[in-house]
C-alpha positions in Angstrom: 65.8 48.5 118.6 63.5 46.0 117.0 64.8 43.6 114.3 64.6 44.9 110.7 64.3 48.5 111.6 66.2 50.9 109.4 68.4 53.6 110.8 69.4 56.6 108.7 71.3 59.8 109.3 70.3 63.1 107.8 72.9 65.8 107.3 70.0 68.2 106.6 68.6 67.6 110.1 72.1 68.2 111.6 72.4 71.5 109.7 69.0 72.5 111.1 69.5 71.4 114.6 68.2 73.3 117.6 71.7 74.7 118.6 72.1 76.7 115.4 70.9 80.3 115.6 68.3 81.5 113.1 68.3 78.2 111.2 65.8 79.3 108.6 67.7 82.5 107.6 70.5 82.6 105.0 73.5 83.6 107.0 76.8 81.9 105.9 78.7 84.0 108.5 77.2 81.8 111.3 80.0 79.3 110.5 82.8 81.9 111.0 84.4 82.7 114.3 83.5 85.6 116.5 85.9 88.3 117.8 87.0 86.0 120.6 87.8 83.2 118.1 84.9 81.0 119.1 82.6 79.7 116.5 79.1 81.1 116.5 78.0 77.6 116.1 78.6 75.5 119.2 80.4 72.5 117.7 82.3 71.7 114.5 79.8 68.9 113.7 76.8 71.2 113.1 77.9 72.0 109.6 79.2 69.0 107.6 78.2 69.4 104.0 80.9 66.9 102.9 80.5 64.5 105.8 83.3 63.8 108.2 85.9 61.3 109.2 86.7 58.2 107.1 83.5 58.4 105.2 83.8 62.0 104.1 83.1 62.9 100.5 86.0 62.0 98.1 85.1 64.9 95.9 85.4 67.5 98.7 88.6 69.1 97.6 87.6 69.0 93.9 84.3 70.7 94.7 86.2 73.5 96.6 88.6 74.0 93.8 85.8 74.1 91.2 84.1 76.8 93.2 87.3 78.8 93.5 87.9 78.7 89.8 84.2 79.6 89.1 84.4 82.7 91.4 87.7 83.8 89.8 86.2 83.5 86.3 82.9 85.2 87.4 84.8 88.2 88.8 87.3 88.3 85.9 84.9 88.0 82.9 81.6 89.6 84.0 80.8 93.3 84.1 79.4 94.6 87.4 77.3 97.5 88.3 75.6 98.7 91.5 71.8 98.6 91.2 71.1 100.6 94.3 73.9 103.2 94.7 72.4 104.4 98.0 73.3 101.0 99.6 76.2 101.2 102.0 79.1 99.0 101.1 81.5 97.7 103.7 85.1 97.3 102.5 87.4 94.9 104.3 
């Protein structure tokens, strides 16, 4: 590597790597495990929104807690209605 070159790491590029199926489609389930308990994503390092290791985000747990509180309040205080009643709903 020549002197004075800058090297940077892009988490966005990691998240859109070639090993991730349908990278341009919104599919949060891709990070879940399949029936045989293997991730749909080949390695645990292909989705790292908070970084990893000793340099991971110090606000990671606070961000997760904030989102949990937000979801609880959203469900508890908002009224909900089905816009398209013909849509099939999967209950789990």
